[in-house]
C-alpha positions in Angstrom: -39.3 47.5 26.6 -40.3 45.4 29.6 -40.0 46.1 33.4 -37.9 43.3 34.7 -35.5 43.3 37.6 -32.5 41.5 39.0 -30.6 42.2 42.2 -27.4 41.3 43.9 -25.6 42.5 47.0 -26.4 45.9 48.4 -23.9 48.6 49.3 -22.9 48.8 52.9 -23.7 52.6 52.6 -27.2 51.9 51.4 -27.8 49.3 54.1 -26.6 51.6 56.8 -28.8 54.6 55.8 -31.8 52.3 55.5 -31.2 50.7 58.9 -30.7 54.0 60.7 -33.7 55.7 59.1 -35.9 52.7 59.8 -35.2 53.2 63.6 -37.1 56.4 63.4 -39.4 56.4 60.3 -41.8 53.5 59.8 -42.4 52.4 56.2 -42.0 55.0 53.5 -39.5 52.8 51.6 -40.0 54.6 48.3 -39.4 58.0 49.9 -36.2 56.8 51.6 -35.0 55.5 48.2 -35.7 58.8 46.5 -33.7 60.7 49.2 -30.8 58.3 48.7 -31.0 58.8 44.9 -30.8 62.6 45.5 -27.8 62.1 47.9 -25.9 59.8 45.5 -26.4 62.0 42.4 -26.2 65.5 43.9 -29.7 66.2 42.6 -32.4 68.1 44.5 -35.6 66.6 45.8 -39.1 68.1 46.3 -41.3 66.2 48.7 -45.0 66.9 48.4 -47.6 65.6 50.9 -50.1 66.6 53.6 -48.8 67.6 57.1 -48.0 64.8 59.6 -46.6 62.1 57.3 -43.0 62.4 58.5 -41.4 64.5 55.7 -39.3 66.6 58.0 -38.5 63.6 60.3 -37.3 61.6 57.4 -34.9 64.2 56.2 -33.4 64.8 59.6 -33.0 61.0 60.1 -31.0 60.8 56.9 -28.8 63.7 57.9 -28.1 62.0 61.2 -27.3 58.7 59.5 -24.4 60.4 57.7 -22.0 62.9 59.1 -23.6 65.8 57.1 -24.0 69.4 58.2 -27.7 69.9 58.3 -29.8 73.1 58.3 -33.5 73.7 58.2 -35.3 76.8 57.0 -39.1 77.3 57.6 -40.3 79.3 54.6 -42.7 82.1 55.3 -44.2 85.0 53.4 -41.9 87.5 55.0 -38.7 85.6 54.4 -36.0 87.5 52.5 -33.2 86.1 50.2 -30.6 87.3 52.7 -32.2 85.1 55.4 -31.1 82.1 53.3 -28.0 83.2 51.4 -26.5 85.6 54.0 -25.5 89.3 54.0 -22.8 91.8 54.6 -22.9 93.2 58.2 -21.2 96.5 59.1 -19.0 96.2 62.2 -19.6 99.3 64.3 -16.1 99.2 65.9 -14.0 98.9 62.8 -16.4 100.4 60.2 -15.8 97.4 57.9 -18.2 95.0 56.4 -18.0 91.3 57.3 -19.7 88.4 55.6 -22.5 86.6 57.5 -23.2 83.3 55.8 -26.8 82.1 55.8 -28.1 78.6 56.4 -27.6 77.6 52.7 -23.9 77.0 53.6 -24.5 73.4 54.6 -24.5 69.9 53.2 -28.2 69.1 53.5 -30.7 72.0 53.5 -34.3 71.3 54.3 -36.5 73.9 52.8 -39.8 73.4 54.7 -42.9 74.5 52.8 -41.0 76.2 50.0 -44.3 77.4 48.4 -45.0 79.7 51.3 -42.1 82.0 50.3 -42.3 84.8 47.8 -41.1 84.1 44.2 -38.0 86.3 44.9 -36.9 84.0 47.7 -37.7 80.9 45.7 -35.6 82.2 42.8 -32.6 83.0 45.1 -32.7 79.4 46.5 -33.2 77.8 43.1 -30.3 79.8 41.6 -28.0 78.6 44.3 -29.2 75.0 43.7 -28.3 75.2 40.1 -25.0 77.0 40.3 -23.9 75.7 43.8 -22.5 79.1 44.6 -23.9 82.4 45.9 -23.0 86.0 45.8 -22.9 88.1 48.9 -22.0 91.7 48.2 -19.2 91.7 45.6 -18.0 88.3 46.6 -18.9 84.9 45.2 -18.8 81.9 47.6 -18.9 78.3 46.6 -21.3 76.1 48.6 -20.0 73.1 50.6 -19.6 69.7 48.9 -21.8 67.8 49.0 -24.7 70.2 48.7 -28.3 69.0 48.5 -31.7 70.7 48.9 -34.7 68.7 50.0 -37.8 71.0 49.8 -41.3 70.2 51.1 -44.6 71.6 50.2 -48.2 71.0 51.2 -50.5 70.5 48.2 -53.7 71.0 50.2 -53.4 74.5 51.7 -53.2 77.1 49.0 -53.9 80.3 51.0 -50.7 82.3 51.4 -48.7 80.1 49.0 -46.9 80.8 45.7 -46.9 77.9 43.4 -43.6 77.0 41.9 -43.6 77.7 38.1 -42.5 75.0 35.7 -39.1 76.6 35.0 -38.3 76.4 38.7 -39.7 73.0 39.2 -37.4 71.8 36.5 -34.5 72.5 38.8 -35.6 69.6 41.0 -34.3 66.2 39.8 -37.2 64.4 41.6 -40.6 65.4 42.8 -42.1 62.7 45.0 -45.6 62.7 46.3 -46.1 61.1 49.7 -49.2 59.2 50.7 -50.6 58.1 54.0 -48.9 55.1 55.6 -50.4 51.6 55.5 -52.6 50.8 58.5 -50.0 48.3 59.8 -47.2 51.0 59.6 -49.5 53.6 61.2 -50.2 51.3 64.1 -46.4 50.8 64.5 -46.0 54.6 64.6 -48.5 54.8 67.4 -46.8 52.0 69.3 -43.5 53.8 69.0 -45.0 57.0 70.2 -46.4 55.3 73.3 -42.9 54.0 74.1 -41.4 57.5 74.2 -40.4 58.8 77.6 -40.3 62.2 79.2 -37.4 64.6 78.5 -36.5 66.4 81.7 -35.4 70.0 82.0 -34.4 70.7 85.6 -37.5 70.0 87.6 -39.8 70.2 84.6 -40.4 67.8 81.8 -41.9 67.5 78.3 -42.9 64.4 76.4 -40.3 63.2 73.9 -41.1 63.5 70.2 -40.0 61.3 67.3 -37.2 63.9 66.6 -35.7 63.2 70.1 -35.6 59.5 69.2 -33.4 60.0 66.1 -30.2 58.0 66.7 -27.1 59.9 65.6 -24.5 57.8 67.4 -23.6 55.6 64.4 -22.9 57.9 61.5 -21.2 57.2 58.3 -18.5 59.6 57.2 -18.9 62.0 54.3 -16.1 60.1 52.5 -18.3 57.0 52.6 -21.0 59.0 50.7 -18.3 60.2 48.2 -17.2 56.6 47.7 -20.8 55.6 47.0 -21.2 58.5 44.6 -18.1 57.4 42.7 -19.5 53.8 42.5 -22.8 55.2 41.1 -20.7 56.8 38.3 -19.5 53.4 37.3 -23.0 51.9 36.8 -23.3 50.9 33.2 -25.9 52.7 31.0 -26.4 51.0 27.6 -27.1 52.8 24.4 -30.5 51.1 24.2 -31.3 52.5 27.7 -30.3 56.0 26.6 -32.4 55.7 23.5 -35.5 54.6 25.5 -35.0 57.6 27.9 -34.7 60.1 25.0 -37.7 58.5 23.3 -39.9 58.9 26.4 -38.8 62.6 26.8 -39.5 63.3 23.1 -42.9 61.7 23.4 -43.9 64.3 26.0 -43.2 67.0 23.4 -45.3 65.5 20.7 -48.4 64.3 22.6 -51.6 66.2 21.7 -52.6 66.6 25.3 -49.3 68.1 26.5 -48.8 71.8 26.1 -45.3 71.9 27.6 -43.1 68.8 27.3 -39.9 67.9 29.1 -36.6 69.7 28.6 -33.3 67.8 28.0 -32.8 68.2 31.7 -35.5 65.5 32.2 -33.5 63.0 30.2 -30.4 63.8 32.2 -32.3 63.4 35.5 -33.9 60.1 34.5 -30.6 58.6 33.4 -28.7 59.7 36.5 -31.5 58.8 38.9 -31.7 55.4 37.2 -28.0 54.8 37.8 -28.4 55.6 41.5 -31.5 53.3 41.7 -29.5 50.5 40.1 -26.8 51.0 42.7 -29.3 51.0 45.6 -30.7 47.7 44.3 -27.3 46.1 44.1 -26.8 46.3 40.3 -24.0 47.7 38.3 -26.2 48.3 35.2 -29.5 50.0 34.6 -32.6 48.2 33.4 -36.0 49.3 32.0 -37.6 48.9 35.4 -35.6 51.9 36.6 -37.4 54.0 34.0 -40.8 52.8 34.9 -40.1 53.2 38.7 -38.8 56.8 38.4 -40.9 58.2 35.5 -43.5 59.7 37.8 -41.0 61.5 40.0 -38.8 62.7 37.1 -41.4 63.5 34.4 -44.7 64.6 35.9 -43.5 68.0 37.3 -42.0 68.8 34.0 -45.2 68.3 32.0 -48.1 70.8 31.5 -51.3 69.6 29.9 -53.4 71.6 27.5 -56.5 73.4 28.6 -58.6 71.1 26.5 -57.1 68.0 28.1 -57.7 69.3 31.6 -61.3 70.3 30.7 -62.0 66.7 29.7 -60.7 65.5 33.1 -57.4 64.1 32.0 -54.4 64.1 34.4 -50.7 64.3 33.8 -50.3 60.9 35.5 -52.8 59.3 33.1 -51.1 60.8 30.1 -47.7 59.6 31.3 -49.0 56.1 31.8 -50.2 56.2 28.2 -46.8 57.2 27.0 -45.1 54.4 29.1 -47.5 51.8 27.7 -46.3 52.5 24.2 -42.8 51.6 25.3 -43.6 48.5 27.2 
């Protein structure tokens, strides 16, 4: 299997989202692509990176590029499941309970610093992600369509955090690790910041932030997203491609350095993500390059190395590269 590529015309939906996001976020093309893959497949995305590299800004920019209902939850240690899902509230006047829906009833939910919440809260969110419905009291409520969770976590600060276990990480289609921007991109970020004006409130004023500069005037409709999702469903996936994906997933279960290999959910995620990536790159068929490009984000968070492998200094990324080299 070789990593070759071919491209044709891009979708107007893809071009619009990229253009709108680029007005606010500099660079980060790979991250924008991963967000669009999540949007087009209905999968969930975990963004991991140090503070200050525009994770939250990127997600809000995408939400403003499409007419999606957006909600953000800042995860903290004292957050309760009802703070996300909602609860029953007793009306004093009538003596009856009414349903108060939480922020999870949205199209795009940003779960900021998900690893700061307790395991109970994490489980409540991840259950809703899987089933796309929640129970409040005795009533079950379907979540809006589309429904997508983009969670962020800081890999550096461990104090006061609860690491997501493998079973919960498996619910995320993609886990993307962000890096610092290139020097040229970082210089452009600074120049854009210098160009921001003051935001006035009465006689007072505060400096504008990058969030204030997000342009939400030219939004695509949700039906445009639905049309693009339908087009992704038409992307051809050959039997050979499926065989290669299944072979890669099975290799993770047999390697001597891997204690926990990937579940069948990994194969499903890699195939569906590859179809979306093909659509984003203007193709109506998947190619091996899609596997190579997405393997890190789909496979790594579903693998756990043995103690012996970790003791010798091996990393999951190095083991995955070894597996991919056998398929090249």
